[in-house]
C-alpha positions, 0 to 999 in steps of 0.5 A: 900633602894629598892628591886631592891638592895637585894642580897639572894645569897651574903647573904646567903654566909654572912650569912654561913661564919659569922656562921662557926666563931661564933662556938664553938661546932660546929666546933668540930664535923666532917661534913661527911654526910653534903652533903647528906642533901637535905630538913628538914626532911632528914634522912642519915643512917650511916652505920658501919661494925663489926671489923674482929677477929684477929686470930693466924695463923698456918702452914698448918691449915686452915683458919676460915672465919667470916660474917661481921655484920653492923649497922646503925645509923640515922642522922635525919636533924629535927632541923628548925629555922627560922629568919625574920626582916623589913627595913623601907623605912625611917630608910634605908634612913637616916642610914648610910652604909648597915645595911645587913651585920651587921644584918646578923651577927647577925642572924648568932649569933643567929643561932650558939647560937642555934645550939651550945646548941643542940650539948651541950645538947648531953653530955648525950649520952656519953658511961657511963664508960667515965663519970665522976661523980661531982666534985669540981673544987675550985683550978687551980690543981682541975681544971687541975688534971680533965682535966687529967682523961678526957683524961685518961677516952678516953685513956681507950676507946682507942680514938686516942691522936690527935686531942682531944678537950675539952668545958668547961664554962667560970669560968673553964677556970679562975681556968685553968689559975690559973695553969702552966700546962695549955698553954695559946693561949693569950700568943703564939708566935703568939700573940694570933692570933690563937685565934677562935671559943673559942679556948683558949689554950692547957692543959692535951693533949687537945685543950681547948675550952670555950664557955657559953653555957656549959651545967647547969644541975643544980645549980653550976654544968657544964658540961664538954664534951670532946672528938675527931671529930669521935664523932659527926656528924653535919650538916647544911643547910641554905635553903633559903634566901628571899627578898620581900616588905611589904605589909602593910607599906613602908619597905623591908623584910628579911628573911631565913630558917635555917636546920639542925641536929646532931648525937652522932656517936661515943659514946666512943669518948666522955668523960664527967665531972660535974664540980661543981663551988666554 
């Protein structure tokens, strides 16, 4: 395999495609500010405007005007990771097919795992009123009722019903399967073809996803995080994919740099439950 066969741009596109397929938490964020990224350490300032006061109108009375105020949140793209591997000329000659696509898929999975773990850790920034204390999830009914309570928290925070999601750990999914209110995506009319990025079904007004990256802060306690795409903004960029020839051995080398960042911009649009595993 000669260095001239390397196509960094093609592999970058392949890596990006595989990355999107592997994401769970990241796929549930908005990417409204991703286009503003240029390089590692970039800072995007997100400005929000205060809500005007709704007043009662009186005929022949003067209208009161108020000054709007603004506030800023900062999305810092400061998470930097890289991957690098080499392919010995002998191994490349004896291998069947091109090993690059498989290596890219593996790199994408690893990067997605890192990014999703980072986003999952942002559960601590949920609005305090939307946090449900530790609860034993010992039955299917308990699992379903906990989701109902998460939905109530979001409803009380005036979060729209449309587009609500929740991410649960694998064992929680097992409990939900025991409850008749859970709509299993695998039994959908399309034969489960809609399964994607960890999506497993619906219940209590949520699109439900499962992930092994659900935080496990202590012992048998796991974090179940719910929200809408408005809650977290995520930005990623694969800055560079390069191919070089090794100066130490007969081998080709490939490496890439991955930069990303995430920010909770609507804490009220997140709800969190600490679920205790039986």
